[in-house]
C-alpha positions as a Markdown table, in Angstrom:
| # | Residue | x | y | z |
|---|---|---|---|---|
| 1 | Met | 55.3 | 87.8 | 44.6 |
| 2 | Thr | 53.1 | 91.1 | 45.1 |
| 3 | Asn | 52.2 | 93.9 | 47.4 |
| 4 | Ile | 56.5 | 95.1 | 47.6 |
| 5 | Pro | 56.9 | 98.4 | 49.5 |
| 6 | Glu | 59.3 | 99.9 | 47.9 |
| 7 | Thr | 62.6 | 99.1 | 49.2 |
| 8 | Ser | 66.1 | 97.6 | 47.3 |
| 9 | Leu | 66.4 | 93.8 | 46.0 |
| 10 | His | 68.8 | 93.7 | 47.7 |
| 11 | Val | 66.7 | 93.7 | 51.2 |
| 12 | Ile | 63.7 | 91.5 | 49.9 |
| 13 | Gln | 67.1 | 88.9 | 49.3 |
| 14 | Leu | 68.1 | 89.5 | 52.9 |
| 15 | Asn | 65.2 | 88.6 | 54.3 |
| 16 | Leu | 64.2 | 86.3 | 52.3 |
| 17 | Ala | 68.0 | 84.3 | 52.7 |
| 18 | Asn | 66.7 | 84.2 | 57.3 |
| 19 | Ile | 63.8 | 82.7 | 55.8 |
| 20 | Leu | 65.2 | 79.8 | 53.4 |
| 21 | His | 68.6 | 79.6 | 55.2 |
| 22 | Ala | 67.4 | 78.4 | 58.3 |
| 23 | Pro | 64.8 | 75.8 | 59.4 |
| 24 | Pro | 62.4 | 74.3 | 58.5 |
| 25 | Phe | 64.1 | 75.1 | 55.1 |
| 26 | Arg | 67.7 | 74.3 | 55.7 |
| 27 | Gln | 68.1 | 71.8 | 57.6 |
| 28 | Pro | 71.6 | 71.3 | 59.6 |
| 29 | Asn | 74.6 | 70.0 | 58.0 |
| 30 | Ser | 72.6 | 70.7 | 54.6 |
| 31 | Asn | 74.2 | 73.3 | 52.0 |
| 32 | Pro | 72.0 | 76.8 | 52.2 |
| 33 | Ile | 68.9 | 76.8 | 49.5 |
| 34 | Asn | 70.0 | 78.9 | 46.4 |
| 35 | Phe | 67.0 | 81.3 | 45.2 |
| 36 | Glu | 66.6 | 84.2 | 43.0 |
| 37 | Val | 64.3 | 87.5 | 43.5 |
| 38 | Tyr | 63.3 | 89.7 | 39.7 |
| 39 | Leu | 61.0 | 92.8 | 40.4 |
| 40 | Phe | 59.3 | 94.0 | 37.6 |
| 41 | Pro | 58.8 | 97.3 | 36.9 |
| 42 | Arg | 56.3 | 99.2 | 38.7 |
| 43 | Lys | 53.2 | 100.4 | 37.2 |
| 44 | Pro | 52.5 | 103.3 | 36.6 |
| 45 | Arg | 49.7 | 104.7 | 39.5 |
| 46 | Ser | 50.7 | 101.8 | 41.4 |
| 47 | Thr | 51.9 | 102.0 | 44.9 |
| 48 | Trp | 53.4 | 98.4 | 45.3 |
| 49 | Arg | 54.8 | 96.0 | 43.0 |
| 50 | Ser | 55.2 | 92.8 | 42.4 |
| 51 | Gly | 58.2 | 89.8 | 41.7 |
| 52 | Ala | 59.1 | 86.6 | 41.1 |
| 53 | Leu | 61.1 | 84.1 | 43.6 |
| 54 | Thr | 62.4 | 80.8 | 42.3 |
| 55 | Leu | 63.3 | 78.5 | 44.1 |
| 56 | Pro | 65.8 | 75.5 | 43.4 |
| 57 | Thr | 62.4 | 72.9 | 42.9 |
| 58 | Gln | 59.0 | 72.9 | 42.8 |
| 59 | Glu | 58.8 | 70.6 | 46.4 |
| 60 | Cys | 61.0 | 74.0 | 48.1 |
| 61 | Gly | 58.4 | 75.5 | 46.6 |
| 62 | Asp | 55.4 | 74.3 | 48.1 |
| 63 | His | 57.1 | 74.2 | 50.7 |
| 64 | Phe | 57.8 | 77.4 | 51.1 |
| 65 | Leu | 54.4 | 78.7 | 50.2 |
| 66 | Arg | 52.7 | 76.5 | 52.9 |
| 67 | Phe | 54.2 | 78.8 | 55.0 |
| 68 | Tyr | 53.9 | 81.9 | 53.5 |
| 69 | Gly | 51.4 | 81.6 | 50.7 |
| 70 | Gly | 47.6 | 82.2 | 50.5 |
| 71 | Val | 45.6 | 84.9 | 52.0 |
| 72 | Gln | 46.1 | 84.0 | 55.5 |
| 73 | Pro | 49.7 | 82.9 | 55.4 |
| 74 | Gln | 50.9 | 80.6 | 58.3 |
| 75 | His | 54.2 | 83.6 | 58.7 |
| 76 | Ser | 54.8 | 87.0 | 57.0 |
| 77 | Leu | 57.9 | 88.5 | 55.3 |
| 78 | Leu | 57.2 | 91.9 | 56.7 |
| 79 | Ile | 59.4 | 95.1 | 54.8 |
| 80 | Gly | 58.2 | 98.2 | 57.1 |
| 81 | Asn | 54.7 | 97.6 | 58.2 |
| 82 | Thr | 53.9 | 96.2 | 54.7 |
| 83 | Arg | 53.5 | 92.2 | 54.4 |
| 84 | Ile | 54.6 | 90.8 | 50.7 |
| 85 | Gln | 52.0 | 88.5 | 49.8 |
| 86 | Phe | 52.9 | 84.8 | 47.9 |
| 87 | Lys | 51.0 | 82.3 | 45.7 |
| 88 | Ala | 52.0 | 80.0 | 42.8 |
């Protein structure tokens, strides 16, 4: 995860939970997807932070990246007016 604006870990987790605990990632009558988010310390003179999103399986990660990864993703996770970028 890159291009993360100054915000709390909790805000990022809530936004990701809204994505990962809904279709197409969570199917009806299935358990929610567990995930972890780690934010790295901000580098000096940098406006943005970076971090890591850990999903339970590679298949789940690949599925997520098909929607939210790459230079021009199909969908975006916005925090304020900033689009978080995801890549493998």
